[in-house]
Backbone as CSV, one residue per row, in Angstrom:
resi,resn,N_x,N_y,N_z,CA_x,CA_y,CA_z,C_x,C_y,C_z
1,MET,0.843,-1.176,-0.017,0.008,-0.008,0.017,0.883,1.255,0.004
2,LYS,0.509,2.227,-0.818,1.294,3.462,-0.908,1.180,4.270,0.362
3,LYS,2.285,4.948,0.727,2.283,5.864,1.841,1.572,7.160,1.456
4,GLN,0.643,7.581,2.287,-0.076,8.819,2.013,0.666,10.039,2.509
5,VAL,0.894,10.996,1.623,1.811,12.133,1.910,1.049,13.449,1.868
6,LEU,1.247,14.235,2.901,0.721,15.626,2.931,1.885,16.566,2.795
7,ILE,1.764,17.547,1.867,2.720,18.582,1.670,2.240,19.893,2.240
8,ALA,3.009,20.480,3.143,2.644,21.761,3.735,3.797,22.769,3.543
9,ASP,3.677,23.627,2.550,4.755,24.565,2.221,4.146,25.787,1.584
10,ALA,4.651,26.929,1.960,4.110,28.238,1.460,4.591,28.569,0.057
11,ASP,5.633,27.844,-0.426,6.200,28.086,-1.723,5.463,27.253,-2.788
12,GLU,4.706,27.942,-3.620,3.897,27.253,-4.638,4.711,26.403,-5.587
13,GLN,5.843,26.964,-6.029,6.692,26.249,-6.976,7.251,24.972,-6.344
14,PHE,7.709,25.085,-5.059,8.269,23.914,-4.435,7.192,22.848,-4.161
15,ARG,5.963,23.283,-3.862,4.861,22.359,-3.688,4.638,21.557,-4.996
16,TYR,4.644,22.274,-6.112,4.453,21.682,-7.412,5.551,20.634,-7.720
17,GLU,6.792,21.045,-7.414,7.919,20.117,-7.670,7.851,18.882,-6.764
18,LEU,7.418,19.038,-5.541,7.320,17.921,-4.628,6.222,16.952,-5.105
19,VAL,5.105,17.477,-5.558,4.003,16.656,-6.087,4.518,15.804,-7.246
20,ASN,5.262,16.438,-8.208,5.728,15.723,-9.348,6.760,14.628,-8.927
21,ALA,7.659,14.972,-7.975,8.650,13.978,-7.552,8.024,12.820,-6.844
22,LEU,7.003,13.078,-6.019,6.339,11.991,-5.324,5.492,11.138,-6.238
23,GLU,4.832,11.748,-7.181,4.012,10.999,-8.125,4.857,10.081,-9.016
24,GLY,6.099,10.432,-9.169,7.001,9.579,-9.936,7.603,8.449,-9.164
25,ASN,7.144,8.252,-7.886,7.663,7.205,-7.084,6.469,6.300,-6.671
26,LYS,6.586,5.022,-6.925,5.477,4.068,-6.708,5.180,3.859,-5.195
27,GLU,6.091,4.356,-4.304,5.875,4.107,-2.882,4.937,5.156,-2.267
28,PHE,4.697,6.281,-2.942,3.948,7.391,-2.316,2.774,7.853,-3.106
29,GLU,1.809,8.417,-2.405,0.695,9.051,-3.038,0.387,10.373,-2.314
30,VAL,0.295,11.427,-3.021,0.001,12.757,-2.393,-1.457,12.834,-2.124
31,MET,-1.816,12.926,-0.817,-3.226,12.975,-0.447,-3.677,14.391,-0.089
32,GLY,-2.743,15.346,-0.074,-3.142,16.730,0.235,-2.009,17.674,0.088
33,VAL,-2.320,18.915,-0.268,-1.313,19.953,-0.410,-1.868,21.195,0.308
34,ALA,-1.051,21.776,1.163,-1.452,22.949,1.936,-0.499,24.089,1.813
35,ALA,-0.985,25.300,1.746,-0.129,26.508,1.630,0.074,27.194,2.978
36,ASP,-0.656,26.742,4.054,-0.461,27.346,5.350,-0.751,26.303,6.422
37,GLY,-0.421,26.626,7.677,-0.506,25.686,8.758,-1.906,25.233,9.088
38,GLN,-2.819,26.162,9.057,-4.247,25.879,9.359,-4.825,24.868,8.372
39,GLU,-4.521,25.087,7.099,-4.945,24.159,6.044,-4.334,22.765,6.204
40,ALA,-3.040,22.762,6.588,-2.374,21.488,6.755,-3.035,20.690,7.912
41,LEU,-3.361,21.360,9.015,-4.008,20.650,10.090,-5.395,20.155,9.748
42,GLN,-6.113,20.899,8.946,-7.440,20.495,8.537,-7.368,19.258,7.605
43,ILE,-6.421,19.244,6.671,-6.264,18.130,5.796,-5.809,16.882,6.578
44,ALA,-4.926,17.096,7.505,-4.410,15.991,8.337,-5.514,15.350,9.184
45,SER,-6.412,16.201,9.717,-7.472,15.682,10.528,-8.512,14.856,9.733
46,GLU,-8.638,15.220,8.404,-9.620,14.532,7.560,-9.065,13.304,6.941
47,ASN,-7.727,13.178,6.768,-7.180,12.149,5.941,-6.114,11.258,6.617
48,ARG,-5.605,11.666,7.762,-4.593,10.903,8.503,-3.426,10.522,7.627
49,PRO,-2.529,11.409,7.263,-1.401,11.044,6.392,-0.395,10.173,7.125
50,ASP,0.381,9.434,6.329,1.502,8.663,6.853,2.740,9.477,7.026
51,ILE,2.856,10.450,6.071,4.063,11.304,6.025,3.631,12.716,5.794
52,ILE,4.285,13.667,6.499,4.103,15.081,6.223,5.432,15.733,5.837
53,ILE,5.474,16.422,4.715,6.607,17.228,4.327,6.251,18.666,4.740
54,LEU,7.042,19.191,5.659,6.612,20.417,6.323,7.703,21.538,6.286
55,ASP,7.261,22.718,5.879,8.132,23.913,6.050,7.822,24.492,7.394
56,LEU,8.741,25.194,7.981,8.458,25.876,9.294,7.914,27.243,9.123
57,LEU,8.178,27.931,8.021,7.718,29.268,7.827,6.366,29.293,7.086
58,LEU,5.322,28.898,7.832,3.995,28.872,7.245,3.103,29.996,7.815
59,PRO,2.208,30.511,6.999,1.181,31.419,7.533,0.203,30.697,8.444
60,GLN,-0.616,31.462,9.188,-1.615,30.971,10.120,-0.966,30.255,11.292
61,TYR,-0.651,28.996,11.144,0.091,28.260,12.194,1.486,27.987,11.602
62,ASP,2.560,28.326,12.371,3.877,27.995,11.881,4.146,26.505,12.034
63,GLY,5.303,26.074,11.472,5.610,24.683,11.459,5.696,24.031,12.834
64,ILE,6.287,24.737,13.812,6.422,24.175,15.131,5.069,23.969,15.737
65,SER,4.148,24.936,15.562,2.759,24.806,16.068,2.045,23.600,15.431
66,VAL,2.257,23.439,14.158,1.654,22.280,13.461,2.196,20.964,14.030
67,LEU,3.539,20.938,14.229,4.155,19.790,14.831,3.547,19.443,16.188
68,ASP,3.379,20.451,17.025,2.851,20.217,18.376,1.472,19.592,18.338
69,LEU,0.641,20.053,17.421,-0.683,19.513,17.334,-0.737,18.147,16.691
70,ILE,0.113,17.925,15.721,0.179,16.608,15.030,0.741,15.550,15.982
71,SER,1.756,15.902,16.766,2.411,14.919,17.673,1.423,14.366,18.689
72,VAL,0.445,15.167,19.068,-0.548,14.718,20.021,-1.592,13.848,19.354
73,ARG,-1.982,14.197,18.175,-3.122,13.503,17.497,-2.681,12.295,16.687
74,TYR,-1.503,12.386,16.030,-1.083,11.358,15.100,0.337,10.910,15.425
75,THR,0.480,10.089,16.380,1.823,9.713,16.860,2.584,8.850,15.881
76,ASP,1.865,8.163,14.946,2.534,7.317,13.998,2.853,7.986,12.703
77,CYS,2.567,9.291,12.594,2.889,10.064,11.384,4.346,10.512,11.373
78,LYS,5.013,10.328,10.268,6.422,10.729,10.194,6.480,12.100,9.495
79,VAL,7.307,12.990,10.100,7.409,14.364,9.593,8.833,14.619,9.089
80,PHE,8.890,15.163,7.870,10.168,15.565,7.261,10.123,17.049,7.053
81,VAL,10.981,17.745,7.726,11.037,19.196,7.615,12.044,19.690,6.584
82,ALA,11.579,20.543,5.714,12.461,21.170,4.706,12.258,22.716,4.891
83,THR,13.281,23.427,5.290,13.107,24.806,5.603,14.434,25.588,5.382
84,GLY,14.301,26.875,5.182,15.475,27.705,4.979,15.929,28.330,6.300
85,PHE,15.143,28.181,7.374,15.475,28.816,8.627,15.854,27.744,9.667
86,ILE,17.151,27.711,10.012,17.659,26.729,10.980,18.551,27.378,11.986
87,SER,18.383,27.019,13.251,19.251,27.520,14.329,19.399,26.386,15.350
88,ASN,20.203,26.593,16.344,20.362,25.583,17.427,18.989,25.307,18.077
89,TYR,18.205,26.381,18.289,16.910,26.237,18.896,16.026,25.331,18.036
90,ILE,16.032,25.595,16.717,15.199,24.859,15.812,15.566,23.366,15.831
91,VAL,16.889,23.115,15.784,17.361,21.698,15.777,16.880,21.015,17.076
92,SER,17.053,21.648,18.215,16.620,21.064,19.490,15.079,20.866,19.541
93,ALA,14.364,21.838,18.998,12.890,21.784,19.018,12.387,20.646,18.129
94,LEU,13.007,20.456,16.989,12.646,19.352,16.075,12.962,18.037,16.690
95,ALA,14.187,17.929,17.279,14.557,16.670,17.890,13.594,16.268,18.984
96,ALA,13.166,17.234,19.781,12.254,16.965,20.907,10.877,16.501,20.364
97,ARG,10.582,16.910,19.152,9.249,16.558,18.565,9.389,15.320,17.698
98,ARG,10.539,14.666,17.700,10.774,13.384,17.030,10.545,13.511,15.505
99,VAL,11.072,14.547,14.936,11.072,14.727,13.450,12.001,13.686,12.882
100,SER,11.626,13.114,11.756,12.411,12.017,11.150,13.676,12.533,10.458
101,ALA,13.567,13.726,9.814,14.755,14.267,9.161,14.550,15.768,8.965
102,LEU,15.629,16.473,8.832,15.615,17.924,8.595,16.520,18.225,7.377
103,LEU,15.935,18.942,6.401,16.659,19.339,5.224,16.679,20.869,5.095
104,LYS,17.814,21.392,4.754,17.942,22.827,4.629,17.726,23.306,3.201
105,LYS,16.744,24.230,3.041,16.582,24.809,1.717,17.644,25.839,1.434
106,PRO,18.027,26.047,0.174,17.417,25.418,-1.031,17.866,24.008,-1.182
107,CYS,16.922,23.140,-1.480,17.178,21.761,-1.835,16.168,21.347,-2.867
108,THR,16.432,20.306,-3.615,15.525,19.884,-4.680,14.387,19.031,-4.070
109,ALA,13.273,18.954,-4.761,12.200,18.090,-4.350,12.636,16.628,-4.370
110,GLN,13.469,16.255,-5.345,13.936,14.878,-5.395,14.828,14.555,-4.232
111,CYS,15.595,15.523,-3.762,16.398,15.314,-2.540,15.532,14.983,-1.349
112,VAL,14.396,15.649,-1.220,13.422,15.378,-0.164,12.900,13.969,-0.251
113,VAL,12.500,13.605,-1.452,11.942,12.237,-1.664,12.986,11.167,-1.372
114,ASP,14.253,11.431,-1.835,15.312,10.460,-1.552,15.543,10.283,-0.081
115,ARG,15.505,11.410,0.652,15.753,11.355,2.088,14.581,10.583,2.779
116,ILE,13.369,10.753,2.343,12.263,9.970,2.893,12.477,8.514,2.688
117,ASN,12.812,8.111,1.427,13.060,6.714,1.123,14.162,6.151,1.979
118,GLU,15.253,6.911,2.100,16.403,6.429,2.824,16.047,6.232,4.333
119,THR,15.291,7.213,4.895,14.966,7.154,6.302,14.037,5.977,6.608
120,LEU,13.033,5.750,5.696,12.044,4.712,5.896,12.669,3.323,5.788
121,LYS,13.705,3.220,4.950,14.346,1.914,4.742,15.283,1.537,5.873
122,HIS,15.958,2.534,6.447,17.072,2.233,7.344,16.728,2.293,8.847
123,SER,15.834,3.217,9.197,15.625,3.348,10.666,14.365,4.188,10.940
124,ASP,13.738,3.824,12.083,12.624,4.621,12.583,13.009,5.478,13.735
125,LEU,14.313,5.562,14.023,14.802,6.353,15.131,14.632,7.838,14.873
126,PRO,14.278,8.627,15.898,14.193,10.084,15.748,15.602,10.641,15.594
127,ILE,15.684,11.895,15.118,16.950,12.470,14.774,17.893,12.572,15.987
128,GLU,17.386,12.771,17.189,18.301,12.932,18.298,18.955,11.632,18.682
129,GLU,18.427,10.464,18.195,19.055,9.174,18.444,19.937,8.751,17.355
130,LYS,19.814,9.363,16.169,20.664,9.007,15.065,22.028,9.622,15.144
131,LEU,22.124,10.808,15.781,23.378,11.554,15.769,23.793,11.891,17.194
132,PRO,25.132,11.932,17.386,25.612,12.541,18.653,25.241,14.030,18.600
133,ALA,25.229,14.620,19.788,24.967,16.038,19.851,26.025,16.798,19.035
134,LEU,25.570,17.958,18.403,26.525,18.744,17.607,27.694,19.157,18.455
135,ASN,27.482,19.605,19.697,28.556,20.023,20.551,29.604,18.885,20.731
136,GLN,29.131,17.686,20.864,30.024,16.557,21.037,30.824,16.328,19.792
137,GLN,30.245,16.424,18.631,30.967,16.226,17.381,32.062,17.264,17.246
138,ILE,31.726,18.532,17.533,32.693,19.615,17.403,33.822,19.416,18.376
139,THR,33.473,19.074,19.616,34.512,18.899,20.678,35.501,17.762,20.268
140,GLU,34.940,16.653,19.785,35.827,15.558,19.391,36.696,15.935,18.224
141,MET,36.130,16.707,17.252,36.937,17.092,16.096,38.097,18.018,16.509
142,ILE,37.857,19.054,17.273,38.943,19.970,17.564,39.930,19.333,18.596
143,HIS,39.439,18.432,19.403,40.341,17.708,20.296,41.298,16.818,19.512
144,ASN,40.770,16.101,18.490,41.569,15.199,17.640,42.596,16.003,16.844
145,ILE,42.272,17.231,16.468,43.167,18.026,15.702,44.367,18.464,16.526
146,GLY,44.116,18.626,17.874,45.255,18.970,18.740,45.099,20.291,19.454
147,VAL,43.868,20.865,19.496,43.674,22.106,20.215,43.524,21.752,21.699
148,PRO,44.370,22.273,22.591,44.280,21.919,24.020,43.054,22.463,24.633
149,ALA,42.379,21.709,25.498,41.124,22.140,26.076,41.290,23.148,27.202
150,ASN,42.508,23.389,27.636,42.664,24.300,28.785,42.925,25.773,28.353
151,ILE,42.827,26.061,27.080,42.984,27.418,26.616,41.649,28.022,26.215
152,LYS,41.528,29.335,26.318,40.243,30.003,26.043,39.852,29.846,24.567
153,GLY,40.833,29.796,23.701,40.561,29.654,22.282,39.871,28.389,21.884
154,TYR,40.030,27.310,22.764,39.346,26.065,22.522,37.837,26.273,22.564
155,ARG,37.384,26.946,23.588,35.940,27.178,23.767,35.395,28.130,22.712
156,TYR,36.197,29.177,22.425,35.764,30.102,21.377,35.692,29.424,20.022
157,LEU,36.666,28.560,19.726,36.688,27.880,18.469,35.454,26.962,18.317
158,ARG,35.130,26.244,19.392,33.990,25.376,19.372,32.697,26.187,19.103
159,GLU,32.522,27.345,19.684,31.350,28.159,19.482,31.340,28.695,18.057
160,ALA,32.525,29.090,17.548,32.595,29.638,16.184,32.219,28.604,15.121
161,ILE,32.648,27.364,15.331,32.309,26.324,14.360,30.807,26.032,14.450
162,LYS,30.231,26.051,15.596,28.802,25.903,15.765,28.012,26.941,14.999
163,LEU,28.429,28.206,15.168,27.750,29.301,14.440,27.886,29.122,12.922
164,ALA,29.048,28.674,12.459,29.245,28.469,11.010,28.407,27.311,10.473
165,VAL,28.232,26.239,11.298,27.427,25.132,10.878,25.950,25.589,10.708
166,GLU,25.505,26.451,11.588,24.123,26.957,11.464,23.932,27.783,10.201
167,ASP,24.978,28.594,9.828,24.841,29.445,8.683,26.257,29.739,8.155
168,MET,26.642,29.122,7.026,27.973,29.278,6.488,28.233,30.752,6.005
169,ASP,27.193,31.486,5.760,27.344,32.866,5.312,28.014,33.710,6.394
170,ARG,27.947,33.281,7.639,28.604,34.043,8.722,30.092,34.185,8.559
171,ILE,30.681,33.239,7.824,32.139,33.245,7.559,32.523,34.522,6.804
172,ASN,31.591,35.038,6.028,31.893,36.194,5.189,32.041,37.518,6.004
173,ASN,31.579,37.478,7.237,31.708,38.646,8.136,32.083,38.141,9.520
174,MET,33.314,37.742,9.678,33.730,37.067,10.895,33.560,37.967,12.177
175,THR,33.866,39.217,12.019,33.801,40.108,13.204,32.362,40.242,13.711
176,GLU,31.459,40.551,12.868,30.051,40.788,13.261,29.259,39.510,13.539
177,CYS,29.520,38.508,12.769,28.717,37.288,12.840,29.320,36.113,13.652
178,ILE,30.625,36.178,13.913,31.278,35.142,14.673,31.893,35.662,15.992
179,TYR,32.849,36.582,15.814,33.556,37.081,17.003,32.666,37.843,17.973
180,LYS,31.846,38.712,17.437,31.025,39.577,18.267,29.995,38.793,19.080
181,PRO,29.203,37.867,18.498,28.279,37.087,19.343,28.968,36.296,20.419
182,ILE,30.136,35.770,20.142,30.852,34.953,21.149,31.335,35.894,22.267
183,ALA,31.862,37.086,21.878,32.359,38.042,22.875,31.242,38.476,23.788
184,LEU,30.033,38.703,23.227,28.907,39.193,24.030,28.517,38.214,25.110
185,THR,28.611,36.902,24.792,28.213,35.906,25.777,29.321,35.585,26.769
186,ASP,30.512,36.117,26.537,31.635,35.768,27.397,32.229,37.022,28.090
187,GLY,31.595,38.170,27.880,32.111,39.399,28.501,33.486,39.751,27.958
188,SER,33.734,39.472,26.717,35.031,39.737,26.097,34.832,40.776,24.942
189,THR,35.838,40.818,24.066,35.715,41.741,22.881,35.974,40.893,21.628
190,PRO,35.447,41.350,20.479,35.680,40.595,19.241,37.187,40.368,18.954
191,LYS,37.968,41.413,19.264,39.414,41.339,19.028,40.046,40.207,19.877
192,ARG,39.682,40.114,21.128,40.235,39.101,22.019,39.783,37.672,21.528
193,VAL,38.552,37.565,21.100,38.057,36.287,20.596,38.842,35.883,19.374
194,ARG,39.046,36.837,18.477,39.786,36.534,17.252,41.215,36.090,17.602
195,THR,41.864,36.780,18.512,43.236,36.458,18.869,43.318,35.082,19.553
196,ALA,42.374,34.777,20.481,42.351,33.498,21.105,42.171,32.326,20.137
197,ILE,41.262,32.511,19.178,41.062,31.458,18.163,42.341,31.275,17.338
198,MET,42.939,32.414,16.952,44.169,32.339,16.178,45.228,31.560,16.903
199,ARG,45.363,31.813,18.214,46.378,31.145,19.041,46.075,29.618,19.113
200,ALA,44.800,29.299,19.211,44.408,27.864,19.285,44.757,27.130,18.016
201,ILE,44.534,27.788,16.905,44.885,27.248,15.588,46.455,27.047,15.486
202,GLU,47.157,28.056,15.939,48.663,28.022,15.881,49.226,26.823,16.655
203,ILE,48.642,26.604,17.864,49.064,25.482,18.678,48.751,24.163,17.994
204,ALA,47.563,24.012,17.441,47.217,22.780,16.739,48.152,22.559,15.568
205,TRP,48.456,23.631,14.855,49.331,23.506,13.644,50.743,23.148,13.990
206,ASP,51.235,23.662,15.143,52.583,23.434,15.518,52.788,22.125,16.263
207,ARG,51.794,21.718,17.054,51.961,20.570,17.914,51.069,19.375,17.586
208,GLY,50.087,19.574,16.707,49.146,18.502,16.377,49.769,17.373,15.569
209,ASP,49.112,16.211,15.581,49.613,15.091,14.829,49.407,15.345,13.340
210,LEU,50.475,15.158,12.557,50.454,15.500,11.138,49.447,14.661,10.377
211,ASP,49.359,13.388,10.692,48.382,12.507,9.994,46.929,12.926,10.204
212,THR,46.676,13.340,11.476,45.305,13.834,11.770,44.980,15.123,11.073
213,LEU,45.953,16.051,11.069,45.776,17.313,10.373,45.552,17.091,8.899
214,GLN,46.334,16.197,8.333,46.152,15.942,6.872,44.838,15.294,6.538
215,SER,44.268,14.488,7.513,42.994,13.887,7.283,41.873,14.930,7.196
216,PHE,42.082,16.064,7.904,41.098,17.129,7.835,41.404,18.155,6.745
217,PHE,42.664,18.468,6.544,42.977,19.549,5.683,43.725,19.178,4.437
218,GLY,43.899,17.837,4.235,44.574,17.368,3.036,46.124,17.599,3.177
219,TYR,46.758,17.471,2.017,48.209,17.593,2.033,48.717,18.988,1.833
220,THR,47.849,19.983,2.222,48.278,21.326,2.286,49.081,21.530,3.574
221,VAL,48.983,20.606,4.486,49.677,20.707,5.768,51.137,20.318,5.579
222,SER,52.028,21.185,5.898,53.468,20.914,5.896,54.208,21.927,6.706
223,ASN,55.443,21.707,6.944,56.242,22.634,7.719,56.529,23.892,6.931
224,THR,56.447,23.811,5.628,56.783,24.939,4.764,55.618,25.852,4.429
225,LYS,54.416,25.398,4.712,53.235,26.158,4.351,52.611,26.746,5.652
226,GLY,52.090,27.938,5.531,51.500,28.563,6.706,50.202,27.955,7.131
227,LYS,49.816,28.224,8.380,48.572,27.708,8.922,47.398,28.419,8.253
228,PRO,46.209,27.838,8.246,45.045,28.503,7.655,44.634,29.716,8.530
229,THR,43.926,30.633,7.899,43.384,31.743,8.641,42.245,31.239,9.512
230,ASN,41.801,32.041,10.421,40.646,31.675,11.290,39.470,31.259,10.432
231,SER,39.136,32.106,9.447,37.932,31.824,8.626,38.101,30.554,7.807
232,GLU,39.279,30.300,7.273,39.503,29.088,6.526,39.387,27.856,7.402
233,PHE,39.973,27.888,8.553,39.959,26.790,9.535,38.511,26.477,9.937
234,ILE,37.784,27.504,10.340,36.408,27.323,10.832,35.503,26.852,9.676
235,ALA,35.646,27.429,8.523,34.789,27.055,7.377,34.985,25.609,6.970
236,LEU,36.239,25.141,6.953,36.531,23.783,6.549,35.988,22.791,7.534
237,LEU,36.125,23.046,8.829,35.624,22.113,9.804,34.088,22.138,9.865
238,ALA,33.491,23.311,9.721,32.033,23.414,9.675,31.464,22.663,8.465
239,ASP,32.166,22.759,7.305,31.720,22.060,6.122,31.790,20.565,6.322
240,LYS,32.903,20.087,6.959,33.052,18.657,7.224,31.974,18.132,8.170
241,LEU,31.612,18.949,9.188,30.525,18.586,10.088,29.230,18.480,9.379
242,SER,28.925,19.409,8.506,27.691,19.415,7.744,27.609,18.226,6.859
243,LEU,28.699,17.798,6.211,28.711,16.618,5.393,28.540,15.327,6.258
244,LEU,29.104,15.350,7.420,28.922,14.205,8.342,27.495,14.054,8.745
245,MET,26.813,15.188,9.081,25.450,15.156,9.488,24.553,14.754,8.335
246,ASN,24.861,15.205,7.098,24.101,14.791,5.956,24.186,13.247,5.774
247,ALA,25.370,12.700,5.979,25.596,11.316,5.776,24.812,10.452,6.766
248,ASN,24.509,11.065,7.888,23.711,10.389,8.976,22.207,10.674,8.868
249,GLY,21.838,11.276,7.745,20.398,11.494,7.522,19.835,12.700,8.187
250,PHE,20.685,13.675,8.470,20.167,14.870,9.135,20.876,16.098,8.595
251,ALA,20.257,16.719,7.570,20.906,17.826,6.901,20.659,19.183,7.569
252,LEU,21.722,20.007,7.703,21.590,21.367,8.287,21.781,22.371,7.171
């Protein structure tokens, strides 16, 4: 029997593309399409979908509100969120509501369908059980690279990578989007945050294990080449974390 799918997305073009992608797959049948949260809840109450593809930025009821109501009424319904707005709060909120997968827009409709197929075939575990916490992954990564945990730059670097994972565009304005937010939470200044991160990278580059560094940064690592800049270092590790999370079925 085909899985009944409800699409709830404010973007008309994306709804159209999702319908076409799902209709081209023998496993699914689109039983409803909604442009806002209220309409999505009404269709769900009348038809009991097996799967909901949900954007968070919906008129009437936003995606989180829709999730809260659905989780109470339809505990066996699987929800796949595709949205352009992602933060640490959003990730935690979706994990707590047992969302099956999160995809960051822009993404193709076929990517959404492929993720649904992959998730249904491999596991029914919620996202918080599929992955270690983001903080844990970042901590393990910078520890393996050789950044000592007893320096302030270690903590700053961990927060900087987390901010970059949330939004890679922050790398384009390090002072305002990376250093300043960290400084505000630590009673410091952007300049001190920048310097502490730079020092942490220098220590890793000078004292870290060469094989480990090369596994992260390739064979650009050598005694004759300079260390990466703060932005290069943070961007590369953030990108590797994003790829790792994608491979585990949870895209940021």
